[in-house]
N, C-alpha and C positions, 0 to 999 in steps of 0.2 A: 502492501500499500504505501502508496508517496503521501510525504506528508506535506500539511499547506503551509505556503509561506505566501504570508496576504503583498509578496514585490509584485510590478506587475511590469511588463514590458519596457513602461516609460520609465520607470525607476533604473532599470538596465542601461536601457540608451542615456540616462542623464549620469550614471556613471562611467562611461566611455567620457560621453564629450567634459565631463569634470576632470577627465585626469588628464584630458587635452589642455581646458585651462589653466589646468594649477602647472603644468610644466610651463605655461607664461606665464603664471603668476607670483611663480615663488624659484624657476629656473627649476537498544529495547529499553524503551519506555521503564522512568522509574516506581519504584513498588509504592503503594499509599502507606504515608505510615502507623505505624501502632499506634493503641489509645496513646492521647497525650494529654496533657494538659493545656490550656489556653491559656494566652497572657499574651498582655497586650506589652512593645515595646517602644520604652519612650527615650526620646531626646533628652536633652538640659532644660528646657520648660516650652511653652508654648509656641506660637509663632504663627504670625496675621497671614493671614490666607483666605484665596478666593477659587471658587470652582465654580463655573458653567453649567447651566446647562443644554442637553442636545442642538445641535449643531444641523443648519440646515444642507439636504443631499442634493448635488448639485445636476443637474442633468448633460454632464457629459456623454461622453462614449464607452458603453460600456468594456471596464477595465476584466480581463481576460487571467484568471489563475488557478494554476494544476487545484487536482483533488479531492479526497475521501476523507483526511484529517486536520481540523481543525482545531487547530492548537492558538492560545493567547496567555495571554500574564495578565492577573489581576492580584489588587492590592484593595486589604482591609482594613480597617482602621475603625480606630472608637471612638468617640463623640469632642473626645481631646484631643486628635489628630495622632493618636499613638497607636503603628501597628499592632494586629493581634495575629499572633503565630498560632499553631496548633489546632488549627484545625485539616479537619479531615474532607472523602473525599465527598461522601453523606452530607455533611454540610452545603454542599454546591449545587445548585440547579439553571441551568440554563435553558430560556427559550429563542430556538432559531427563529425567524419570523411567528414567533408567537405558538410556535412548537416545542413543547420539551422534548430534550436531548438525554439523550443517556451521556455522563463521561464516561469515557475510551481510556484515557489519561489523565493524570492526575501528581504533582507533586508540588513539596513545599521546604526541596532543602538549599539551602541557602547556596548558591549556585553565583559565580562571574557573572558580571555584564559588558561587555562593552556599551560604554557612553561617550558621546562627543559630546567636548564644552564646544559652547557658540558662544564667543565673547564679545560685546559690546564696546570695542573701541572707536568708535565718532563722535562728534561734536555734542550730541548729547547726552554724554556718560560725564561727570564734572569731576575734575580732580577726588571728591571726597569718594562718590559713590567708586570710582575706578578700584581705588585703592581698598576700603571697607571690601568690594567683589574679592578682588584680590583675598584676602586675608582671609573670607569665610569659606572660598575654594579650598585654601589650605586643608582647614577645618574638615571638607567634604571628602578629600581626598583619602585623611587620616581614618574616619569611620568606613569609610568604602570596603566591601571586600579585597584582601590582599592581592587579589589574585583579576583583578579589574582589567579589561584593554579601554585604553584613552585614545584618544585624538581632539587638538584642540584646532580653531577654527576662528580668528581673530576674523569684522568686518569691519568696516567703514564706508566708503561709496563701492568695496566692491569686496569679497569674502576673502580667506590667504588662511590658507593651510600650512599651520605653522607647526606643526604635530604631527606625524601620524602614528600610527595604531604605539601602541605603545605598555606597560606594564610597570612603568616606574613618572608614580606623582611625579614626584619633585622635579623631572625633564617639565611637566607639566606650569610649575609656578616658575623655574627659572625662566622659560621663554615668555612669560607674563612679566615681568620683569622690564621686558624689552620694548613695549609697548606703547605709543604716546596717544593719547586722542585726541581725535582731528576727525573735520571731511563729514560725508553727508551720510545717511544709514541703511544700509544696506539688507535690511533684517531677511525681509523673506528669501532674497539669495543667496543667501549666510548658511539657512534651517534647512532649504531646499540641498544645496550640498552636503548638507550634514546629511541628510535622506541618503540618498542616493550614495555615501560612502560606506553608512551602516549597511547596506542593501550586502555587504560581502563580510560582514562580521560575523567570527564563528559560534555569540554568544546566541542564545535563545531568547535573555535576557536583552536588550536593544533600547538606549532612552538618548535621549539628547536634551542634555541641561544648556536651558537660553539663559543668558546675565542680560537683562538690557532692558531701557524704559519702558519697549515695545513698539516704540514709532518707526514707520520707516517710510523715507520720502527719495530713495536713488535706484529699485529695483528693477528687474526686467522681469520679475515672477508679482502675479498679482494675488490678495495673500485670497483667492480662491481657489488658484492653480497647485495653490502652496498646500490648504485646506484637505484638496483633492487629491495632491500626493500621499501626503498622512495618511491619508484614511486607503490607500490602498496599502504602506506597508504595518508592520506593526511594532511599529516603535512608538513608543512610550516619550512622551514632552512633561518634562519638568522646567517649569518656567519662574525665574526669577526678577520679578519685577523693580526698577530703583528706580521708579520712581512714585511712592506709593502716595503722595500726597497731589494730584494729575487734575488739573480745575480748568482747564481749557479741550480746548475740544477733541484741539492733534491729541494731546497728552489721554483724553479718558480714550481715544479710541484705541490708541495702544498699548492700554491697561486692558480693555475687553478683546483684543485680538490674544492677548497672552494667556487670558481664560479660558476663550474658546478652544484655539490649539491647545491646552491641559487638556480640556475637559473631554477630547472628538477622540485623543487617542486614549484615554484615560491614566490619565496623569494626575497632574495640579499645578496650581497657577500661586505661586509666595507674593506677598508684600510686605516685605520687611519694613520698619520704620527709623532703624536701626541697626547700630555693626553687631549690638548682639542680638539681636533678630532676626538678623542677616545671616551669621554662623548657624541660627536653630534651624530655618530655613535648609539651609544647606545639608545640616545635618542628620534634618527627618527625611530630605531626598533620598541620601545614602541609605538610615534605615530602610528606608521605603524598597528602595531597587535587592536589600537583602534579603527582604520578606514577603517580596510579591507570590504570589501561587502559579505553579503553570495546570490549565487544563487544557485539556482537548476531547473531541466529540465530533464523531462520523454524524452529517447529517442527513436527518430521514427522508425519504425523500426526495431527495438530491435531483435539479433538474440542473444541465450545463446551461441558462442561460445568459451564462454574463449579467444576470440584474444582483441589485446589494443586498443581501441581506442583515437585515438585522439583530442585532442580537445582545440581549440582555442574560445578567449573571444576576443573581441572588445570592444570598448564605443566611444563612438560620441563627439568628443570633443567639450566642450563647450566654446559657443561664446567667452566669457573671456577673453578663453586660446586659446596661437599658438599650444600646442600640447598636448599632453598626454601619460602617457606609461600603459601597464596594465601586473601588471603579476598573473598568478596564474597554477597550476600543468597543467602539458601538457597536461595529458590524466590520464585513467584508463582499468584494463582487466576488464571482464563480466562474468555472466553467471545468469543463474535465475535460481542457489539454489546455499547453501554453501555445499563445498563436504568434 
């Protein structure tokens, strides 16, 4: 059986194109666990956060993916935003286009992830925000899985791949000591490039961590194009908004854009107000990546028509918790073969 990868030919073609652009820019399934105790995994303190609701599906040409096994990663948090670990397969339920599905794959292993760090160094990043973000990123790397794979993209008027895949988190930090803010903001081009770069990652857990106010004024790709590409991928977006006091139209749009991209991918958007909250937000992202559940199922009555399948994952709330929040990708486009 071929395992679903929610990548598309568009992302494959994009990976080839981006490789050429970068040259010019920079010269068997795990077994379900036995009986476990459900517990929450806390960061050092609460962080300001915001998660948006469902996004609008664009009526673009259907994307074809291969398959009879749909896999995704799922995060479960409590009312305080802390990760809930120790859940079992029987605690999860899946609806595919409102039809209940039988889970055939389940894992809660603390596996390494492939993480793209997309860092805004445009003129929209003030000196103080840039320094706070660099310091908080060090906390993120310290909390992450020791075998996590990183790559680093910075951007102003255009994206640059500063560091290719590496297990050396300190190398990421050293690269960021050399950047200087300035120029316009091509956020969507940078995050589009990151999606393409993650298409070839080895880990099933794939995430982009975006550090930016969220505004864009110089991208070739539009927000809708980026959102579409995100829905075609299996990448989770975590956004750290660096302008929590947005009060003008452009700044508010930037915040909403980060919220919507994060929500559509099953991730989260944080808007810390100071250095302490920023460090806490990065720590929460690192912990959530380590405690995401991997689940899979074979859709019943699957029809290879390339249409959108809306997926909803729910979790039975443990007796010791009042409520839990579940985040995952909200669906996929599918067909029986690659085109």
